[in-house]
C-alpha positions in Angstrom: 102.9 97.3 73.5 103.4 97.1 77.2 105.0 99.6 79.4 107.0 98.7 82.5 104.7 97.2 85.1 106.0 99.1 88.1 103.5 101.5 89.7 104.9 104.3 91.9 103.8 104.6 95.4 100.8 106.7 95.9 101.3 109.7 98.2 99.4 109.9 101.4 97.3 112.8 100.1 95.8 110.3 97.6 94.5 108.0 100.2 90.9 108.9 99.6 90.9 107.1 96.3 89.2 103.7 96.1 91.2 100.5 95.8 93.6 100.4 92.9 92.2 98.9 89.7 93.9 96.9 87.0 93.4 98.6 83.7 92.7 96.3 80.8 91.9 97.4 77.2 88.2 98.1 76.9 87.3 96.0 73.9 83.6 97.1 74.1 84.6 100.8 74.1 85.3 103.3 71.4 88.8 104.3 70.2 90.7 105.6 67.2 92.9 102.9 65.7 94.6 104.8 62.9 95.0 108.4 62.0 96.1 109.7 58.5 96.8 113.3 57.7 97.3 115.0 54.3 98.2 118.7 54.0 96.8 119.3 57.5 98.5 122.2 59.3 102.3 121.4 59.2 101.8 117.7 58.2 102.2 117.0 54.5 101.6 113.2 54.8 101.5 111.2 58.0 100.0 107.9 59.1 99.9 106.8 62.8 98.9 103.5 64.3 97.5 104.2 67.7 97.1 102.4 71.0 93.5 102.0 72.2 94.7 103.1 75.7 97.5 105.6 75.8 99.2 107.7 73.1 102.0 110.1 73.8 103.4 112.8 71.5 106.6 114.5 72.6 108.8 117.2 71.0 109.7 120.8 71.2 107.1 123.5 71.0 106.0 124.3 67.5 106.8 120.9 66.1 103.1 119.8 65.6 102.1 117.9 68.7 98.9 119.9 69.2 98.1 119.6 65.5 97.7 115.8 65.9 95.2 116.3 68.7 93.4 118.9 66.6 93.2 116.3 63.8 91.5 113.8 66.1 89.2 116.5 67.4 88.3 117.5 63.8 87.4 113.9 62.9 85.1 113.7 65.9 83.4 117.1 65.6 84.0 118.3 62.0 85.8 121.4 63.1 89.1 122.6 64.7 89.3 122.8 68.5 90.7 126.3 68.2 88.0 127.8 66.2 90.2 128.2 63.1 88.7 128.7 59.7 89.3 125.7 57.4 91.5 127.8 55.2 93.9 128.2 58.1 94.2 124.4 58.5 95.8 123.7 55.1 99.5 123.1 54.8 101.1 126.3 53.6 100.9 126.5 49.8 98.2 123.8 49.5 94.5 124.4 48.8 93.0 121.3 50.4 93.5 119.0 53.3 92.3 115.4 54.1 91.9 113.6 57.4 91.1 109.9 57.8 90.4 108.1 61.0 89.6 104.4 61.6 87.4 104.2 64.7 86.5 101.0 66.5 83.3 100.8 68.6 82.8 97.3 70.1 82.5 95.1 67.0 81.8 97.9 64.6 84.4 99.8 62.6 84.0 103.2 60.9 86.3 104.9 58.5 85.7 108.7 58.9 87.2 110.9 56.2 87.1 114.7 56.0 87.9 116.1 52.5 88.1 119.9 52.7 88.7 122.5 50.0 88.3 125.8 52.0 85.6 128.1 50.5 84.8 125.5 47.9 83.8 122.1 49.3 83.7 120.2 52.6 82.7 116.6 52.7 82.6 114.3 55.7 82.3 110.5 54.9 81.4 107.6 57.2 82.5 104.3 55.5 82.5 106.1 52.1 79.0 107.6 52.5 78.9 111.4 52.6 76.8 112.9 55.4 74.0 115.1 54.0 74.7 117.6 56.8 77.8 117.7 59.1 75.6 117.9 62.2 74.5 114.2 61.6 78.1 113.2 62.5 78.3 115.1 65.8 78.1 112.8 68.9 79.0 109.6 67.2 82.5 109.8 68.5 82.5 111.9 71.7 85.6 113.7 72.6 87.0 115.9 75.4 89.9 118.3 74.9 91.8 119.7 77.8 94.4 122.4 77.1 96.2 125.3 78.7 93.7 127.8 77.3 90.8 126.2 79.2 91.4 128.7 82.0 89.6 131.2 79.7 86.4 129.5 80.8 86.8 131.1 84.2 88.8 134.3 83.5 86.9 135.4 80.4 83.3 136.3 79.7 80.2 134.2 79.4 80.8 133.2 75.8 83.5 130.7 76.8 81.2 129.0 79.3 78.3 128.9 76.9 80.6 127.3 74.4 81.4 124.6 77.0 77.8 123.8 77.6 77.0 123.8 73.8 80.0 121.6 73.1 78.7 119.0 75.7 75.1 119.1 74.7 75.8 119.0 71.0 77.5 115.7 71.5 74.6 114.2 73.4 71.5 115.7 71.8 71.1 116.0 68.0 68.0 118.2 68.4 69.9 120.6 70.6 72.6 121.1 68.0 70.0 121.6 65.2 68.1 124.1 67.3 71.3 125.9 68.3 72.3 126.3 64.7 68.8 127.6 63.8 68.8 130.0 66.7 72.2 131.4 65.9 71.3 131.8 62.2 68.2 133.9 63.1 70.1 135.8 65.7 72.6 136.8 63.1 69.9 137.9 60.7 68.1 139.9 63.5 71.4 141.7 64.4 72.1 142.5 60.8 68.7 144.0 60.4 69.1 146.1 63.5 72.4 147.4 62.2 70.9 148.1 58.7 68.0 150.0 60.3 70.4 152.3 62.1 72.4 152.9 58.9 69.3 153.7 56.9 67.6 155.6 59.7 64.4 153.6 59.5 62.9 150.8 61.5 60.7 147.8 60.5 59.1 146.3 63.7 57.2 143.7 61.5 60.5 142.2 60.2 61.9 142.1 63.8 58.7 140.3 64.8 59.2 137.7 62.2 62.7 137.0 63.5 61.4 136.9 67.1 58.8 134.3 66.2 61.5 132.1 64.6 63.8 132.4 67.7 61.1 131.5 70.3 60.8 127.7 69.9 64.6 127.2 69.5 65.4 129.5 72.4 62.9 127.8 74.7 64.3 124.4 73.9 67.9 125.5 74.4 67.0 127.1 77.7 65.3 123.9 79.1 68.1 121.7 77.9 70.8 123.9 79.4 69.0 124.1 82.7 68.6 120.3 82.9 72.2 119.9 82.0 73.4 122.2 84.8 71.3 120.3 87.4 72.7 116.9 86.2 76.3 118.1 85.7 76.8 120.0 89.0 77.0 116.9 91.3 79.4 115.2 88.8 81.6 118.3 88.8 81.6 118.5 92.6 82.6 114.9 93.0 85.4 115.3 90.4 86.7 118.4 92.1 86.8 116.5 95.4 88.7 113.7 93.8 91.4 116.2 92.7 91.5 118.6 95.6 90.1 116.6 98.6 87.5 118.1 100.9 89.1 121.5 101.4 86.7 123.6 99.2 83.0 123.5 98.3 82.3 124.2 94.7 79.2 124.8 92.6 78.1 125.7 89.1 74.8 127.5 88.5 73.1 128.2 85.3 71.9 131.8 84.9 69.5 133.0 82.2 67.1 135.8 81.6 64.5 133.1 80.9 64.7 132.2 84.6 62.3 135.1 85.3 60.5 135.8 82.0 59.7 134.1 78.7 61.9 134.8 75.7 59.0 136.5 74.0 58.8 139.0 76.9 62.5 139.5 77.0 62.7 140.3 73.3 59.7 142.6 73.4 60.9 144.6 76.5 64.4 145.0 75.2 63.4 146.1 71.6 64.1 149.8 72.1 67.5 149.0 73.7 68.3 146.6 70.9 67.4 149.4 68.4 69.8 151.8 70.0 72.7 149.3 70.5 72.1 147.6 67.1 72.2 144.1 68.5 70.0 141.6 70.4 70.7 142.2 74.1 68.4 139.4 75.5 68.1 135.8 74.8 69.8 132.5 75.5 73.0 133.8 73.7 73.5 135.8 76.9 73.2 132.9 79.3 76.0 132.1 81.7 77.3 129.3 83.9 78.3 130.8 87.3 81.2 129.1 88.9 81.4 129.2 92.7 84.0 128.2 95.3 83.2 128.5 99.0 80.1 130.6 98.1 82.2 133.1 96.1 82.8 133.6 92.4 86.0 131.6 91.6 86.9 134.2 88.9 87.3 136.9 91.5 88.3 135.0 94.6 89.9 131.7 93.6 93.7 131.2 93.8 95.7 130.1 90.8 95.7 126.6 92.1 92.0 126.6 92.7 91.3 128.0 89.2 93.4 125.2 87.6 91.7 122.6 89.7 88.3 124.0 88.8 89.1 123.8 85.1 90.3 120.3 85.4 87.2 119.3 87.3 84.9 120.9 84.7 86.6 119.1 81.8 86.8 115.7 83.6 83.2 116.1 84.7 82.3 116.8 81.0 84.0 113.5 80.2 81.9 111.6 82.8 78.7 113.3 81.7 79.3 112.3 78.0 80.2 108.8 79.1 76.9 108.4 81.0 74.8 109.9 78.2 76.6 108.1 75.3 77.2 104.8 77.1 80.8 104.8 75.9 84.0 106.4 77.0 84.9 109.5 75.0 88.4 110.1 73.6 90.4 112.2 76.0 92.9 114.7 74.6 95.4 116.3 77.0 97.5 119.0 75.4 100.5 120.3 77.3 98.8 120.5 80.6 101.4 118.7 82.8 103.8 121.6 82.4 101.2 124.0 83.7 100.3 122.1 86.9 102.2 121.6 90.2 103.5 118.2 91.1 100.6 117.5 93.5 97.9 118.1 90.8 99.9 116.2 88.2 100.0 113.2 90.6 96.3 113.5 91.4 95.3 113.8 87.7 97.4 110.8 86.7 95.9 108.8 89.6 92.4 109.6 88.3 93.2 108.7 84.7 94.6 105.3 85.8 92.2 104.3 88.5 89.0 105.5 86.9 89.9 104.2 83.4 89.4 107.1 81.0 89.5 105.0 77.9 91.7 106.1 75.1 94.0 109.0 76.1 96.2 111.3 74.0 98.9 113.3 75.8 101.3 115.9 74.4 104.4 117.0 76.4 107.8 118.6 75.7 109.4 116.5 78.4 110.2 112.9 77.3 111.2 111.9 80.8 107.9 113.0 82.3 106.1 111.0 79.6 108.1 107.9 80.6 106.9 108.4 84.2 103.3 108.8 83.0 103.6 105.6 80.9 104.9 103.7 83.9 101.9 104.8 86.0 99.5 103.6 83.4 101.2 100.2 83.1 99.2 99.4 80.0 99.2 99.4 76.2 100.8 102.6 74.8 102.3 104.2 71.7 104.9 106.9 71.9 105.8 109.3 69.1 108.5 111.9 68.8 107.3 114.9 66.8 109.8 116.9 64.7 108.7 119.5 62.1 105.5 117.9 61.1 106.8 114.3 61.2 105.9 111.7 63.8 108.5 109.0 64.6 107.4 105.9 66.6 109.7 105.4 69.6 110.3 101.7 70.4 109.4 100.3 73.8 113.0 100.0 75.0 114.1 103.4 73.7 
């Protein structure tokens, strides 16, 4: 389907962009061709045929727009974008859900199916073959989700920023994901032991030593990969920020870890007494952070609301470009209700980026159908538009 071909005039503050590009479907890229939901959140049964370029979901809040994006995210990463337990993803009154996605990558096609019975069984299939472990699937279909809660990456603690790094590296490095899983498992066991020692008023340093030895190789690998990521990611983020905000501010992101100064073995040894008192592991890569800087000051403390929103957009779009470079394919881009949270200038800049730089397959949710029509006119390319009402998606014809 083709949208209207008219392209609105670009404002003078967008003059720094390169020459306008004609966007054509990327037949060598990766995209989701069909999405089928059964008992997923508020969808009993739904099938959607999708555009390989632009897909828009409109409707009132609470109708299920975001749930469709979460279904796409789940098929890519085998989990909900919102950290929900699988039991919370089932349609009310049901004890299972099923998701099916038909992906196209160049000349190859893959039918990905998630069959989930919470607390009983969870299978992920690729062309009817079940993965032995879910981690084998991660990274095959890279995805980036941008939503209103992304500001937590800046306003909240370091956990959100570590999650951002881990999400990115897990999609590009299978060894990283395996070692991250292994590290977190041993960390959980070590913390449980420390708590148990306190409850029983005893201490077993030998058992802690065993856990420490298991954490060392995984922790060292995670540290080195995160450090290399930050070095490669920072210039991409800086360029992305400039493309949104111009040259007004200087931004930076710096990886910070206790392993910058000492080995993990030293950190764990020196903090043992503190860990014993606090009943948790106080040193290690699970304490690392990504320090976000604007004009040599922490953006969390000194950035304006506009700068904060621009920084978040820059981080996520830079994540997209990093994944694209590492995977040699354009990830799927999910934009959830962000146009209502940005001022007109940032909306215009973001749309200009999406159009001129070709971000592959894009999914957009919005409560405003007129705004979506304007977005479609700017893309001037293949699109599908659905109106979402109470867990039902209705295709809107081109001329509606």
